[in-house]
GUVEX-388515 format. One record per residue (C-alpha): x, y, z. Coordinates in steps of 0.5 Angstrom, whole numbers, plus 500, padded with zeros to 3 digits. Layout:
residues N
((X Y Z))
...
END
This chain:
residues 491
((500 500 500))
((505 505 503))
((510 503 496))
((503 504 491))
((503 511 495))
((510 512 493))
((510 511 486))
((504 516 485))
((508 521 489))
((514 520 485))
((510 520 478))
((506 527 481))
((509 531 488))
((506 538 485))
((499 537 487))
((494 542 483))
((488 545 485))
((482 543 481))
((478 549 478))
((472 548 473))
((474 541 472))
((481 542 470))
((487 541 474))
((490 548 475))
((497 551 479))
((496 558 482))
((495 564 479))
((502 566 482))
((505 560 481))
((506 560 488))
((507 553 492))
((507 550 499))
((511 544 501))
((508 539 505))
((511 535 511))
((510 528 512))
((508 529 521))
((511 522 522))
((519 525 520))
((518 532 518))
((520 530 511))
((517 534 505))
((515 529 499))
((509 534 496))
((507 541 494))
((500 544 494))
((498 551 490))
((499 557 495))
((492 560 492))
((490 567 494))
((484 572 492))
((485 571 484))
((484 564 485))
((479 563 490))
((476 569 484))
((476 563 478))
((474 558 483))
((467 561 485))
((466 564 478))
((466 556 475))
((461 555 482))
((456 560 480))
((457 559 472))
((455 552 473))
((449 554 478))
((446 559 475))
((448 556 467))
((450 549 467))
((446 543 467))
((447 542 473))
((441 546 476))
((437 543 471))
((439 535 474))
((434 531 478))
((435 529 485))
((436 522 483))
((441 524 477))
((445 528 482))
((445 522 488))
((447 518 481))
((454 522 480))
((454 522 489))
((454 515 489))
((458 513 483))
((463 518 487))
((463 512 493))
((465 507 488))
((471 510 485))
((474 512 493))
((472 504 494))
((476 502 488))
((482 507 490))
((482 506 497))
((489 504 499))
((491 509 495))
((486 514 499))
((488 511 505))
((496 511 505))
((495 518 502))
((491 520 509))
((496 517 513))
((502 520 511))
((499 526 510))
((496 528 517))
((501 523 520))
((495 518 522))
((495 511 523))
((495 507 517))
((487 503 519))
((485 510 521))
((487 511 514))
((483 506 512))
((478 508 517))
((476 514 513))
((476 511 506))
((470 507 509))
((467 513 512))
((467 517 506))
((464 511 502))
((459 511 506))
((457 519 507))
((457 519 499))
((453 512 499))
((448 516 504))
((447 522 500))
((447 519 494))
((440 516 495))
((438 523 501))
((436 528 496))
((430 525 492))
((428 524 500))
((427 532 502))
((420 534 501))
((416 540 502))
((410 541 506))
((403 545 504))
((400 549 509))
((393 549 511))
((392 557 509))
((385 562 508))
((380 560 504))
((381 560 496))
((389 559 497))
((394 553 497))
((400 555 500))
((406 550 500))
((414 550 501))
((420 548 497))
((427 546 499))
((432 550 495))
((440 550 495))
((443 556 497))
((447 556 490))
((455 557 491))
((457 553 497))
((464 555 501))
((466 549 505))
((473 550 509))
((476 544 511))
((480 542 517))
((486 538 517))
((485 532 522))
((479 528 518))
((480 532 511))
((477 526 508))
((471 525 512))
((469 532 513))
((470 533 506))
((465 528 504))
((459 530 510))
((460 538 506))
((460 535 499))
((455 529 500))
((451 534 503))
((451 540 499))
((451 536 492))
((445 533 494))
((441 538 494))
((443 542 488))
((448 546 491))
((456 547 488))
((462 548 492))
((468 551 492))
((472 546 498))
((478 550 501))
((482 544 505))
((487 546 511))
((494 546 508))
((497 542 513))
((492 536 510))
((490 537 503))
((492 531 498))
((486 526 499))
((481 533 498))
((485 534 492))
((485 527 489))
((478 526 491))
((476 532 486))
((480 529 480))
((476 523 482))
((470 528 482))
((472 529 475))
((473 522 473))
((465 521 476))
((463 525 471))
((461 531 475))
((460 537 470))
((465 542 470))
((464 548 476))
((461 544 480))
((466 541 484))
((472 545 486))
((478 545 491))
((483 550 492))
((489 550 497))
((492 556 500))
((494 559 507))
((488 561 511))
((490 568 511))
((490 568 504))
((485 563 501))
((480 562 507))
((479 570 509))
((478 571 501))
((473 566 500))
((470 566 506))
((468 574 505))
((467 572 498))
((460 576 495))
((460 571 490))
((459 565 496))
((451 564 497))
((453 559 505))
((459 558 508))
((461 551 512))
((467 551 517))
((470 546 522))
((476 548 527))
((478 552 532))
((473 558 536))
((477 563 534))
((478 561 527))
((470 560 526))
((469 567 529))
((473 570 524))
((469 566 519))
((463 568 521))
((465 575 521))
((467 576 514))
((461 572 512))
((457 576 516))
((459 582 512))
((455 579 505))
((449 576 510))
((451 570 509))
((449 564 513))
((454 559 516))
((455 552 520))
((460 551 525))
((463 546 528))
((468 548 532))
((471 544 538))
((469 541 544))
((471 539 552))
((467 533 552))
((465 529 558))
((465 522 560))
((461 520 566))
((463 514 570))
((457 512 574))
((459 506 580))
((454 501 577))
((458 501 570))
((460 495 567))
((468 497 568))
((471 492 563))
((466 494 557))
((468 502 558))
((476 502 559))
((478 501 552))
((472 506 550))
((474 511 554))
((482 510 552))
((480 510 544))
((476 517 545))
((482 520 546))
((487 517 543))
((483 516 536))
((487 521 531))
((492 522 537))
((487 526 540))
((486 531 534))
((479 530 534))
((474 535 536))
((469 530 539))
((475 527 543))
((472 524 550))
((478 528 554))
((475 529 561))
((472 523 564))
((468 524 570))
((468 518 575))
((463 517 582))
((467 517 588))
((466 509 589))
((469 507 584))
((475 513 582))
((481 509 585))
((479 503 581))
((478 506 575))
((483 511 575))
((488 505 577))
((485 501 571))
((486 508 565))
((493 509 569))
((496 502 566))
((493 502 559))
((495 508 558))
((503 507 560))
((502 501 555))
((501 506 549))
((506 508 544))
((505 514 539))
((510 512 532))
((510 513 524))
((504 513 520))
((506 507 517))
((508 503 523))
((501 503 525))
((501 503 533))
((496 507 538))
((497 513 536))
((501 517 530))
((504 524 531))
((501 531 531))
((500 535 524))
((505 540 525))
((511 543 530))
((506 548 532))
((501 543 535))
((507 539 538))
((509 544 542))
((501 547 543))
((499 540 547))
((507 539 550))
((505 546 553))
((498 545 556))
((502 538 559))
((508 542 561))
((503 547 565))
((498 542 568))
((505 539 571))
((508 544 574))
((501 546 577))
((502 541 581))
((496 536 578))
((497 528 578))
((500 525 573))
((496 518 573))
((499 514 567))
((504 517 561))
((505 513 554))
((512 512 550))
((514 515 543))
((516 508 540))
((524 508 539))
((524 508 531))
((520 514 531))
((524 518 526))
((527 525 532))
((524 529 527))
((516 527 527))
((512 532 531))
((510 527 537))
((507 526 543))
((507 521 548))
((500 521 550))
((499 523 558))
((493 522 563))
((492 526 568))
((488 525 575))
((484 528 580))
((484 534 576))
((481 541 579))
((475 542 575))
((477 550 574))
((484 548 572))
((486 550 565))
((487 543 562))
((480 542 564))
((477 548 561))
((481 549 554))
((480 544 548))
((488 541 548))
((487 538 541))
((492 532 542))
((492 525 548))
((492 528 554))
((486 526 558))
((483 529 565))
((480 525 570))
((475 528 575))
((471 525 581))
((464 526 582))
((459 525 589))
((452 524 585))
((448 525 579))
((447 532 580))
((454 533 582))
((455 530 575))
((451 533 570))
((454 540 574))
((461 538 572))
((459 535 565))
((456 542 563))
((462 546 566))
((466 548 561))
((464 553 555))
((464 547 550))
((458 543 548))
((459 537 542))
((459 530 545))
((458 526 551))
((458 520 553))
((454 516 560))
((455 510 563))
((451 507 568))
((446 501 567))
((441 505 571))
((435 506 564))
((432 511 568))
((438 516 570))
((441 514 563))
((435 519 561))
((435 523 566))
((443 524 565))
((442 525 557))
((437 531 557))
((440 535 562))
((448 535 559))
((448 541 555))
((450 538 548))
((449 535 541))
((450 528 542))
((450 524 548))
((452 517 547))
((450 512 553))
((454 505 554))
((458 507 548))
((462 513 545))
((463 515 538))
((467 520 535))
((462 524 532))
((457 518 530))
((455 515 525))
((454 519 518))
((446 518 520))
((446 522 526))
((446 529 526))
((452 532 529))
((454 539 532))
((454 543 538))
((452 548 544))
((455 553 547))
((462 555 544))
((462 548 540))
((458 551 534))
((451 552 531))
((448 548 525))
((448 541 524))
((452 536 519))
((451 528 518))
((444 525 517))
((438 529 514))
((439 535 518))
((445 538 514))
((441 536 508))
((436 542 511))
((442 546 513))
((445 546 505))
((438 548 503))
((433 554 504))
((425 554 505))
((422 557 499))
((414 558 500))
((409 560 495))
((402 562 495))
((396 560 490))
((391 564 490))
((385 560 486))
((378 563 489))
END
């Protein structure tokens, strides 16, 4: 698999934008060097797009929406194209998994899982677009009123670096199923799978200009895209700080936005929990993708009678965790870049200096390249709920433990941060399951389970600082469309 990727890179180290169905360089001819997080070495380049390149992409998407065949296609025809793209992703699965793994530093098995999820998004939305219906509304005598769901027009999809293939799929699938056209801007740290899928969309037969992919720095290409007057709707996944800037830029044109902005997600472990069943899930929820997951379960709240038992068991598991190169397929890979590595290390250092107990710590594989961006996973015990590490999103393999006294105390602690994306509740008590799930302020609540964002069919989004709007499932199709009301007078 990795050899296959090496052959691809050797043939084409210079990846290009996809604009109007064609592979093109940036107007400036400038490029950005792509580094592999596992070893810090350059292995490809992407275009350094700017405002002029954004103009080209938005113009192509506008032409495709206003005048191209896309606007005349039925929902069934659009769905067939999305399904065809999913099949092409399946056919190129080994290539895409290896590409994603090398570009982001995640273990190759995670790259394979990302391919499988991307395929499922295109499969789901390929069959969903013709299932969104309008309504007829009882109204005055002599009138008939009805509603239609119509596309926004040109959508900007600004994609993060942690799950580029998956998040591109959930944006593209929902937006195209509803008849929008798209300009996708991936993060400069991880653009390769996004570009490759843009090429596969051309092969699948999407009309020119329907799906455009442009790369570049966020401060240049991203800022130009989010503020562009030709964009009708913006969707973004990333940090609250960047999300605020994008919302402000979109507001200059009075455009709508969907924002998924991270989390500080709790898992509540009651004394009646099946501990052996819960332990692997609790660990995986923080080390998946190196903890670089918006929905990572970064806080575990444990009822006092079992606190020592659970803390000890988690510490033993953390001590065995190993970070290493993507192709070694260990417990976790590298951080995405040196800045993210420093960010996580600074949080760990500050917590240790504050006297917070280290209850467990993994290691970095002895064969890992010294220039890779590795951080060993760390478990902190008996954390003060007001501590910085308890309140701020670390976005790394760092887990904090807290003790609680009773159900009310657990709910208070779970809701004690500015975030509200995902939560987990572990208990055999059916009544408690319902009570606690209803009182937690989070967009998704898992009971006796935990999924990083959940399945393709499950609406996903946050409360509070975690953002607004919903992705995934049928809810995403509503976000990617607007309601039109038509009233007929016929008396």
